[in-house]
N, C-alpha and C positions, 0 to 999 in steps of 0.2 A: 194961217195954218201951214205947217211945214210940209214940203213935198217929201215923199218917201226917198230914202237914200238910193243913189244910183248904184246899180250893180256894175262892178268893173268887168270889162270884157277881157282883161288881161289874165293869163294863167299865172297862178302863183309861181314864184321863182323855182321852187323844187320841181314842179311839174314841167316847167319850161326846159329844164335840163334833162329830166328823166325821160320825157317822151321821145326826143330825138335819139337818145341812147338806145331805148328799146327798139325803135325803128331800125337803127343800124344793126343791132343784134339779130333782129328778125330777118333782115335782108341777107345778112351773112349766112344764116342758117338755111335760107331758101336757095341761096346761090345768086350770084350777080352776073348780069350779062357783060359786065366790064372786067371780068376776072383776068383776062389776058393783059389788060392795060394796068391793072393794079400791081404795085410793087410788093414783093414779099414782106411780110411782117417779121418782127424779130424772132418769132417762134417757128417760122417756116424755114425750110432748107431749100436754098436755091438749087435748081436741077443740076447746075454745074458742079455742085459739091457732092453729088451722089454718083458713084461709079456706075457706068452703064455696062461695064465689063461682065460678061457671063461668067458664072462661077467656073473656075478651072483649077488646075493643079496648084496655081499660085494664089488663088483668091476664093477659098471656100468658106472662110470665116472660122474654120477649125483646122487643127493639125492632128495627124496621127503619129503615134509613137510605136516603134517596134518593141516587142517583148518576146521573151522566150516562151515557147509553148510549154504547157504544164508538164508534159511528158519529158521534154528536153531538160527542163529545170530539175525534174526528179532524177533523171539519169546523171546529171552533173553532180548532184548532191550525193547520190549513191556511190559514184566513182571516187569522189573525194574522201568519203568516210571509209570506203574499202581500202584506199591507200594508207590512211592513218591506222586502220586496224592491222594491216599487213606489217606496218612499222612498229606495232605494239603501242599505238597511241589511240586506242578506241574510245577514250574518254573525252573526245572533242565534240564540238557541235559544228555542223556545216549549215550555212545559210546561203541560198541563192536569191538575190534580190533584183528588182527591176531598176531602171535608171534613177528612180525617185526614192529608192530604199524600201519599197514595199516587198515584203517577203513572198516569194513564189513557191519556195520549197525549203524545208528545214528538217534536218535529221540530227537528233541529239543522241550521241553515243552512250553506251552503258556507263553509268557513274559519272557522266559529264556534269561538272559543277554548274550552278545557276549562272555565274558570271560569263560562262562561255557562250550562252545563248545571245546575250547582247553584244559580246565582243565579236562573234562571227557575223552578226547582222551589220554592225558598224564598219567592220573591215570590208565587207562586200559593198556596202553603200559608198564608202570612201573611194574604193577602186572604180566603181561605176560612175560616180559623180565627177571624178577628176580624170577619168579615162586612162588610168595608169595603175600598175600593180602597187600595192601599198609598200612593198619592199623597196621600190624606187622612190616613193613619196616620203618615206620616213625622214629623209634628210631635210625636207622643207619644214618639218615641224620643230626644228631646233632653232634656238635663238634666245636672246636675253629678254626681248619684249614680246608683245603679242604675236602669235603665229597662226597658221591655218589650223593648228591643233586645237585652237580655242573654238572652232566652229562646232556647234551642237550636233551630236549624232555621228561624228566622225571619229576614226581611230587610226592613227598613222603608225601602225605596227605591222610588220610582215604577216601575211596570211590572207591577203585579199588580192584577187586577180580580176581584171576587167574583161568583159566579153564584148567584142567589137563586131560590127557589121560594116565593112569598109573602114572608113575613118571615124565612125560614130560609135560611142560606147552605148550599149543598150542594157547591160546587166553587170552584176558583179557576183563573184563567188567568194565567200569569206569563211575562214576556218579559225576557230579559237579553242584554246585549251592545252595545246602541246607546251612542254617546258621551254621550247625554243621556237621563236616565231618563224624561223626558216623552215622548220618541220611543218608548221601550219601552211606556209607558202607552198611547199612541195605537194601537200594534199590538195590545196585549192587548184594548183596547176594540173593535177591529175584529173580533177573534175572538168576543167576546161578542155583538156586533151580528149576526153571522152566525147564531147559534143562538137569539137572543132569542125568536123566534116559536115555537120548538119546545120550549122549556123552560117547563113550567107545573106 
């Protein structure tokens, strides 16, 4: 008569691997008393890599950008359009934009053509982005090969002036629609002159 088969006291191989792994995970979840001695894992950040500097002017994680107040932008646009109207060029559009080309104020003169809307915005953005009047920048757009004139959203024609605080460009005033770009430039300059005393 055969004796009954002996039951192995060994755990199956899958359990032998799984049980210690579960135990390790449980210990990690509950916390270990040897945390101080354990080296950081690949997903942990060593304390030395984290700045302990208190957030200050140089380390807030964000930056602030100066913009014209809406009332100031409106005054600039009105003064620029008034200059063009006085010169018999009331069919222009004036755009005041921030450093990134976002329109803050726009006035479209009587009978101003549709293309003057985008032209004035693009001139204002070009002046603001490059920190110079477009009448001075126009020369950079000339050449046989690719030039800065190929940059999307820019227009290197006279009619855009930059608004600066110190050495930083914070806005642009663009005028489009006059038969001569220099007339556009004069109107934009009148808009800047109107707010020059209040932008600091």
